[in-house]
C-alpha positions in Angstrom: 106.4 122.7 102.6 105.9 120.5 99.5 104.6 117.6 100.3 102.8 114.7 97.4 101.3 112.2 98.4 101.7 109.0 96.3 98.5 108.5 93.7 97.4 104.6 93.3 95.0 101.9 92.8 94.1 102.1 97.2 91.0 103.2 99.4 91.5 105.7 101.4 93.9 108.1 99.9 91.9 111.0 100.1 90.9 111.0 104.0 94.4 111.7 104.6 94.9 114.7 101.5 91.6 115.8 103.3 93.5 115.6 106.9 96.6 117.6 105.8 94.1 120.4 104.5 92.3 120.6 107.7 96.6 121.5 109.0 96.6 124.2 105.9 98.4 121.7 104.0 97.6 121.7 100.2 99.4 118.2 99.1 100.5 117.2 95.6 98.5 113.5 94.8 100.9 112.2 92.2 102.5 109.6 90.6 104.6 111.1 88.6 108.6 110.3 89.3 109.7 113.7 89.1 106.9 115.0 91.0 107.3 112.9 94.8 112.1 112.3 94.2 111.9 117.2 94.7 109.1 117.1 97.1 109.7 117.4 100.9 108.0 114.3 102.5 106.3 112.0 100.4 103.3 110.5 102.2 102.4 106.7 101.3 99.3 105.7 102.8 95.9 103.8 101.7 94.1 100.4 101.7 93.8 97.3 99.4 94.7 94.5 98.4 99.3 94.1 99.2 99.0 92.0 95.3 97.5 94.3 93.4 98.6 97.6 94.4 102.3 96.0 94.7 101.2 94.8 90.4 100.0 98.3 90.0 103.2 100.3 91.3 105.5 97.4 89.6 104.1 98.7 86.6 105.1 102.7 87.0 108.2 101.7 88.6 106.7 103.4 91.3 108.2 101.0 93.8 111.5 102.1 92.3 110.7 105.4 92.7 109.7 105.0 96.5 112.9 102.7 97.3 114.5 105.8 96.2 113.6 109.0 98.3 115.6 110.0 100.5 112.9 113.0 101.5 111.3 111.8 104.7 108.4 109.5 103.8 105.8 108.4 106.0 103.5 104.6 105.0 100.6 104.6 106.8 98.0 101.6 107.0 98.9 98.4 103.6 102.2 101.7 103.2 103.5 101.0 106.6 102.9 96.9 105.0 103.9 97.4 101.5 107.2 98.9 102.4 107.9 95.8 103.5 110.1 92.6 102.0 107.6 90.3 101.0 103.7 89.9 101.8 101.3 86.7 102.4 98.3 89.0 100.5 97.9 87.2 97.4 102.1 86.2 98.2 103.2 88.7 96.8 107.4 90.9 97.2 107.5 94.0 98.4 109.2 97.0 98.3 111.9 95.8 100.5 112.8 98.9 103.1 111.5 96.7 105.6 113.6 93.7 105.9 109.5 91.8 107.4 107.7 89.7 105.8 103.4 90.9 106.5 100.8 88.1 108.3 96.8 87.3 108.5 96.5 87.3 112.1 94.5 84.5 113.2 92.1 84.4 115.3 93.0 82.5 118.9 89.5 83.4 120.2 86.4 84.2 119.1 86.2 87.4 120.2 89.4 87.9 117.9 87.7 89.2 114.7 89.5 89.6 111.6 89.6 92.3 110.2 90.7 93.8 113.6 89.3 96.7 113.7 89.2 99.6 116.0 90.9 101.8 119.4 94.4 101.0 120.8 96.5 101.5 122.6 100.5 102.2 121.7 102.9 101.1 123.0 106.6 102.5 122.8 108.9 100.0 121.9 113.0 100.1 121.8 113.5 103.8 124.2 116.9 104.4 125.0 118.5 106.5 127.3 120.1 110.2 126.3 121.9 111.9 128.8 119.2 111.1 131.4 116.6 111.6 129.7 114.3 109.1 127.0 114.6 109.6 123.2 111.7 109.4 121.9 110.7 109.4 117.9 110.6 112.4 116.8 106.9 111.3 114.7 105.7 110.8 118.9 105.9 114.0 120.4 103.8 115.5 122.6 102.1 112.1 122.8 102.0 111.2 126.5 102.1 107.5 127.4 99.8 105.1 125.4 98.2 106.7 123.0 95.2 105.9 121.7 95.3 105.7 117.6 92.7 103.6 115.5 93.4 100.6 112.9 91.4 98.9 110.3 93.3 95.9 108.6 93.1 92.0 108.4 97.2 91.8 108.0 99.8 92.4 110.2 103.6 93.8 110.7 105.8 91.2 113.8 107.7 93.6 115.5 110.6 93.6 114.6 113.8 95.7 114.7 112.6 98.3 113.0 109.5 98.9 115.5 109.0 101.2 117.1 106.0 101.3 118.6 103.6 97.5 119.3 99.5 97.4 119.4 98.7 94.5 120.5 95.4 92.6 119.5 95.7 87.9 119.2 99.8 89.5 119.2 101.8 92.0 119.6 102.8 93.0 116.1 104.6 96.3 114.1 102.5 100.0 115.4 105.4 101.8 113.8 108.3 101.1 111.8 111.7 103.6 111.3 114.0 102.6 109.0 116.8 106.0 107.5 114.9 108.1 106.2 111.7 106.3 106.1 108.9 106.3 109.0 105.0 104.2 108.9 102.3 103.1 111.0 99.9 100.3 110.4 97.1 103.0 112.4 94.9 105.7 110.5 96.1 109.1 112.1 94.3 111.4 109.7 91.8 109.3 112.1 93.1 109.5 115.2 91.6 112.4 116.6 94.7 115.2 117.7 96.5 112.4 118.0 96.4 111.4 114.6 96.9 115.2 113.9 100.5 115.2 116.4 101.5 112.8 114.6 101.4 114.0 111.0 102.8 117.5 111.8 105.5 115.5 113.9 106.3 113.7 110.6 105.8 117.5 108.5 108.3 119.0 110.6 111.7 116.2 110.5 
């Protein structure tokens, strides 16, 4: 399988590289448009500042490349946020796959620290019955009820029509999203133990 990871000025990319290597996958870390188009699967991970990362992507027209990809694409952490329409972080327009605006957490209690950092449960959203069984988004298959995953973020995507799972910190927000061939999560699957590994395997199996 040909797996590509988008190379840009974001941190934490190599933790995803290492997670895939532990699974027996040797990904290509690249900003080459042709390599990204030819890949079977594309991952778009990272941590960073939204305006700075979007400026880097736009300077290399990688925002257009990502928007036009037709194979399964998986945005992780800031990757999910950059797939949205706009971010309050730097007041910047993003790639625009998801029609949502990324917002900063506004703590309401002393114990609500920003950034949100640590483990939290996922709640599935938008389940529908199919032939008497609950249909579960394919990236969540085999996880059981309320899987536990690791988050580090100061900004969040509000719950919207593309939300497939929520988490709760200050308020319910989009922990994972899906539209067409684009999947995304705010948490870090590469740091979420066996649950995160299963999510990565599910994505690669799409």
